[in-house]
C-alpha positions as CSV (number, residue, x, y, z in Angstrom):
1,M,3.0,7.9,5.3
2,N,3.9,5.1,7.5
3,R,3.8,1.4,6.6
4,R,0.7,0.5,9.2
5,T,-1.4,3.4,7.5
6,F,-0.6,2.1,3.9
7,S,-1.5,-1.4,4.8
8,K,-4.8,-0.5,6.2
9,L,-5.7,1.7,3.2
10,I,-4.9,-1.1,0.6
11,A,-6.6,-3.5,2.9
12,M,-9.9,-1.3,2.9
13,S,-9.8,-0.4,-0.7
14,G,-9.4,-3.9,-1.7
15,F,-5.9,-3.7,-3.2
16,S,-4.1,-7.3,-3.5
17,W,-0.6,-6.3,-3.0
18,A,1.3,-6.0,0.4
19,L,4.2,-3.4,0.9
20,P,7.8,-5.1,0.6
21,K,9.3,-5.9,4.0
22,S,12.1,-3.5,3.3
23,G,13.7,-1.3,1.0
24,A,16.5,-3.6,0.2
25,Q,14.2,-5.9,-1.7
26,T,13.5,-3.3,-4.3
27,K,17.1,-1.3,-4.7
28,S,17.6,-2.6,-8.1
29,R,14.2,-1.0,-9.4
30,E,14.3,2.0,-11.5
31,I,11.4,4.4,-12.4
32,A,10.9,7.3,-14.5
33,I,7.9,9.7,-14.4
34,T,5.9,10.2,-17.8
35,M,3.0,12.8,-17.6
36,D,0.3,12.8,-20.4
37,D,-1.9,15.4,-22.0
38,F,-1.0,18.9,-20.8
39,N,-4.6,19.8,-20.2
40,W,-3.9,23.3,-18.4
41,Q,-7.3,24.7,-19.2
42,N,-8.8,22.4,-16.6
43,A,-7.4,24.3,-13.7
44,V,-9.3,24.2,-10.4
45,Y,-7.8,25.0,-6.9
46,Q,-4.6,25.7,-8.6
47,S,-4.2,28.0,-11.4
48,A,-2.7,26.5,-14.6
49,W,0.4,28.5,-13.9
50,D,0.6,27.3,-10.1
51,R,0.0,23.7,-11.1
52,N,3.1,24.2,-13.6
53,K,5.3,25.6,-11.3
54,S,4.8,23.2,-8.9
55,I,5.2,20.2,-10.9
56,L,8.5,21.6,-12.5
57,K,9.6,22.5,-8.8
58,V,9.2,18.9,-7.8
59,L,10.8,17.5,-10.7
60,D,13.8,19.8,-10.3
61,A,14.1,19.2,-6.5
62,H,14.5,15.2,-7.2
63,S,16.9,16.2,-10.1
64,T,15.1,14.1,-12.7
65,K,13.8,14.6,-16.2
66,A,10.4,13.5,-16.9
67,A,8.6,13.0,-20.4
68,L,5.6,15.2,-21.2
69,F,3.5,13.9,-23.9
70,V,1.5,16.9,-25.2
71,V,-1.7,17.1,-26.8
72,G,-1.4,19.5,-29.8
73,R,-4.4,21.4,-29.5
74,N,-3.6,22.5,-25.9
75,L,-1.1,24.8,-27.6
76,E,-3.7,26.6,-29.7
77,R,-3.6,29.5,-27.0
78,E,-0.7,31.6,-26.3
79,E,-0.9,30.6,-22.7
80,G,-0.4,27.0,-23.5
81,K,2.7,27.7,-25.5
82,Q,4.2,29.8,-22.5
83,L,3.8,27.2,-20.0
84,L,5.2,24.5,-22.3
85,T,8.1,26.8,-22.6
86,E,8.8,26.3,-19.1
87,W,9.3,22.6,-19.5
88,D,11.4,23.4,-22.4
89,K,13.8,25.4,-20.6
90,S,14.1,22.9,-17.6
91,G,15.1,20.3,-20.3
92,H,12.4,17.7,-20.0
93,L,11.7,15.5,-22.8
94,I,8.5,16.7,-24.9
95,G,6.8,13.9,-26.7
96,N,4.0,13.8,-29.2
97,H,0.4,12.6,-28.1
98,T,-1.4,13.3,-31.3
99,Y,-3.3,16.9,-31.6
100,S,-6.8,15.8,-30.9
101,H,-6.3,12.9,-28.5
102,Q,-8.3,10.5,-30.8
103,D,-9.1,7.0,-29.9
104,L,-7.5,4.3,-32.4
105,H,-10.1,1.9,-31.4
106,S,-12.8,4.3,-32.6
107,P,-14.8,2.7,-35.7
108,E,-14.8,6.1,-37.4
109,I,-11.4,6.7,-37.3
110,T,-9.1,5.5,-40.1
111,V,-5.3,5.0,-40.1
112,E,-4.7,8.0,-42.4
113,E,-6.7,10.3,-40.2
114,Y,-5.0,9.2,-37.2
115,T,-1.4,9.5,-38.8
116,N,-2.3,12.8,-40.0
117,D,-3.3,13.9,-36.6
118,I,0.2,12.8,-35.4
119,L,1.8,14.9,-38.1
120,R,-0.3,17.9,-37.1
121,A,0.8,17.7,-33.3
122,E,4.4,17.3,-34.8
123,K,4.2,20.6,-36.5
124,V,3.4,22.5,-33.5
125,L,5.7,20.6,-31.1
126,S,8.7,21.0,-33.3
127,E,9.0,24.6,-32.2
128,F,10.3,23.4,-28.8
129,K,13.8,22.2,-28.5
130,G,13.0,19.6,-26.1
131,F,10.8,17.9,-28.6
132,K,11.8,14.3,-29.6
133,K,10.2,11.9,-31.7
134,Y,8.6,9.7,-28.9
135,F,4.8,9.0,-29.4
136,R,2.2,7.9,-27.0
137,F,-1.0,6.6,-28.0
138,P,-4.1,8.4,-26.4
139,A,-6.0,6.2,-23.8
140,L,-2.7,3.9,-24.3
141,R,-5.0,2.2,-27.3
142,E,-2.9,0.8,-30.2
143,G,-5.6,-0.6,-32.4
144,D,-8.4,-3.0,-32.3
145,T,-7.7,-4.6,-35.8
146,V,-4.7,-5.8,-37.5
147,A,-4.9,-3.2,-40.1
148,K,-4.9,-0.2,-37.5
149,R,-2.5,-1.6,-35.3
150,D,0.1,-2.4,-38.2
151,G,-0.6,0.6,-40.1
152,V,0.2,3.0,-37.4
153,R,3.2,1.0,-36.4
154,D,4.4,1.2,-39.8
155,F,3.8,4.8,-39.9
156,L,5.5,5.2,-36.8
157,A,8.9,3.3,-37.9
158,K,9.0,5.2,-41.3
159,A,8.4,8.7,-39.6
160,K,11.3,7.6,-37.1
161,Y,9.2,7.9,-34.0
162,R,9.8,5.5,-31.1
163,V,6.8,4.6,-28.9
164,G,7.0,5.8,-25.4
165,H,5.1,3.0,-23.8
166,V,3.7,3.0,-20.2
167,T,4.9,0.0,-18.2
168,I,3.1,0.8,-15.1
169,D,-0.3,1.7,-16.1
170,T,-2.6,3.7,-13.1
171,D,-6.0,5.2,-12.8
172,D,-4.8,8.6,-11.5
173,W,-7.3,10.1,-14.1
174,M,-10.2,8.8,-11.9
175,I,-8.6,9.9,-8.6
176,T,-8.2,13.3,-9.9
177,T,-11.8,13.4,-11.1
178,R,-13.1,12.6,-7.8
179,L,-10.6,15.1,-6.0
180,T,-11.6,17.8,-8.5
181,E,-15.4,17.2,-7.7
182,R,-14.4,17.4,-3.9
183,V,-12.5,20.7,-3.8
184,K,-15.1,22.5,-6.3
185,S,-18.1,21.5,-3.9
186,D,-15.8,22.1,-0.6
187,P,-12.4,24.3,-1.4
188,S,-11.4,23.8,2.4
189,A,-11.8,19.6,2.4
190,N,-9.1,17.4,4.1
191,L,-7.3,16.5,0.7
192,K,-5.0,14.0,2.9
193,P,-7.3,11.0,2.1
194,Y,-7.2,11.6,-1.4
195,R,-3.4,11.7,-1.3
196,D,-3.2,8.7,0.9
197,F,-5.4,6.7,-1.6
198,Y,-3.4,8.1,-4.8
199,L,-0.2,6.9,-3.0
200,A,-1.5,3.2,-2.1
201,H,-2.8,3.1,-5.4
202,M,0.1,3.9,-7.5
203,W,2.1,1.4,-5.1
204,D,-0.1,-1.3,-5.8
205,R,0.0,-1.0,-9.6
206,A,3.8,-0.6,-9.6
207,Q,3.8,-3.9,-7.7
208,Y,1.4,-5.5,-9.9
209,Y,3.6,-4.7,-13.4
210,N,6.7,-5.0,-11.6
211,S,5.9,-8.7,-10.7
212,L,4.5,-9.2,-14.1
213,S,7.6,-8.2,-15.6
214,H,9.3,-10.8,-13.9
215,R,7.0,-13.4,-15.1
216,V,7.2,-12.3,-18.8
217,L,11.0,-11.1,-19.0
218,G,12.5,-12.5,-15.8
219,R,13.4,-9.0,-14.7
220,S,12.5,-5.7,-13.6
221,V,12.5,-3.3,-16.5
222,K,13.4,0.4,-16.3
223,H,9.7,1.4,-15.8
224,T,7.7,4.3,-17.1
225,I,4.8,5.1,-14.8
226,L,1.6,6.8,-16.1
227,V,0.5,10.3,-14.5
228,H,-1.4,13.1,-15.8
229,Y,-1.1,16.7,-15.8
230,N,-3.8,17.3,-13.5
231,L,-4.5,18.4,-10.2
232,L,-3.5,15.7,-8.3
233,N,-0.1,15.9,-9.4
234,G,0.1,19.4,-9.0
235,L,-0.5,18.6,-5.2
236,F,1.2,15.2,-4.7
237,L,3.7,14.5,-7.2
238,D,6.5,15.1,-4.5
239,D,4.6,12.6,-2.2
240,L,4.5,10.2,-5.1
241,I,8.2,10.3,-6.0
242,S,9.4,10.4,-2.3
243,M,7.4,7.1,-1.7
244,F,9.0,5.2,-4.3
245,K,12.5,6.3,-3.2
246,S,11.6,5.4,0.6
247,K,10.9,2.2,-0.8
248,G,14.3,1.9,-2.3
249,W,13.2,2.6,-6.0
250,Q,15.7,4.5,-8.3
251,L,14.2,7.5,-9.7
252,I,15.7,7.7,-13.4
253,D,15.2,10.3,-16.3
254,A,12.7,9.4,-18.7
255,E,14.8,9.0,-21.6
256,E,17.2,6.7,-19.8
257,A,13.9,4.6,-19.1
258,F,13.1,4.3,-22.7
259,S,16.8,2.9,-23.5
260,D,15.4,-0.5,-22.0
261,P,15.1,-2.9,-24.9
262,V,11.3,-3.7,-23.7
263,F,10.3,-0.2,-25.5
264,S,11.1,-1.8,-28.9
265,E,8.8,-4.6,-28.5
266,K,5.6,-4.9,-30.8
267,P,3.4,-7.7,-29.0
268,K,1.0,-9.2,-31.7
269,V,-2.1,-8.9,-29.5
270,L,-5.7,-7.6,-30.3
271,P,-6.9,-5.0,-29.1
272,A,-3.4,-3.7,-28.8
273,G,-2.2,-1.4,-26.3
274,Q,-2.3,-0.8,-22.6
275,S,1.2,-1.4,-20.4
276,I,3.9,-2.9,-23.0
277,I,4.3,-5.3,-19.9
278,W,0.6,-6.2,-20.1
279,G,0.8,-6.4,-23.9
280,L,4.0,-8.9,-23.8
281,A,2.0,-11.0,-21.1
282,K,-1.0,-11.3,-23.3
283,A,1.1,-12.7,-26.0
284,N,2.8,-15.1,-23.8
285,P,0.8,-18.5,-24.1
286,T,2.1,-19.5,-20.5
287,V,1.6,-16.2,-18.7
288,S,-1.8,-15.3,-20.4
289,R,-3.9,-18.5,-19.3
290,T,-3.5,-17.1,-15.8
291,L,-3.6,-13.3,-16.4
292,K,-5.5,-11.2,-14.3
293,Y,-6.8,-7.6,-15.8
294,P,-6.0,-4.9,-13.1
295,A,-9.0,-3.0,-13.6
296,E,-7.7,-0.1,-15.9
297,T,-11.3,0.9,-16.7
298,G,-11.4,2.9,-13.6
299,D,-14.5,1.3,-12.3
300,D,-12.9,-0.7,-9.4
301,V,-11.2,2.4,-8.4
302,L,-14.3,4.6,-8.4
303,A,-15.9,1.7,-6.1
304,Q,-13.0,1.7,-3.7
305,M,-13.1,5.5,-3.2
306,K,-16.7,5.3,-2.8
307,K,-16.5,2.8,-0.1
308,L,-13.9,5.3,1.5
309,G,-16.4,8.2,1.1
310,L,-14.0,9.9,-1.0
């Protein structure tokens, strides 16, 4: 997609960030692909095997190793194990995303129940050689009380887990929901507008969080962008990676990204979670006074898509 098309789409969608004037401005920026859930049973338009093959083929073509944070229940069926084996053979990092994808902010869940769910997932994931003790909180929610936040943090430290934080949070899940609805109703629909909106959305979020990183830390971190194992990335992951490369961003392996010191930070904020950059910004009195929330509930993205007829 050319610069004019991007700018027009961003303007129409209500995005607030402009594209950089040249790739030279972004040469020092690094980004890794981190993918959540591994929900392979929801295959639409592509079969589960076609989606799996497509994503792995793209990652291989770009010579990068992603991190896949797996919900353990997605391995209850043999087909799920076989699909994940393909990731294992390709050398990607396999991380823990709990067994049941429970929300730590739910009033019904206790620290004990939540941490037991982490251990239950570890039991099934440990069969794969690519599994390493990186944990990502479902929905990026790390606790709405001090007891939950610190209780789970203490557990993870004792269990020798590192938190696989997101730095660039996104709403690709909302975009794929709309895309899925469209292809269900019209399998021959033109998908390019969904791709274009997706790329504009991801670029906008990258600019937001990279700018916030400079405000909080005075530098660009080694970014981890949130994507999901869904139809959207089965179709357009290559476009996403190619876009970042064309703008001068360097694609790096997920494990290299996680070596950045920012991933060891533990912001003392409530509710805890979302992007680690966002958490640090909330904890910074100077930055938090003017901090704007990037609409991560999906509501704004849904409104933008409806406005564009998507």
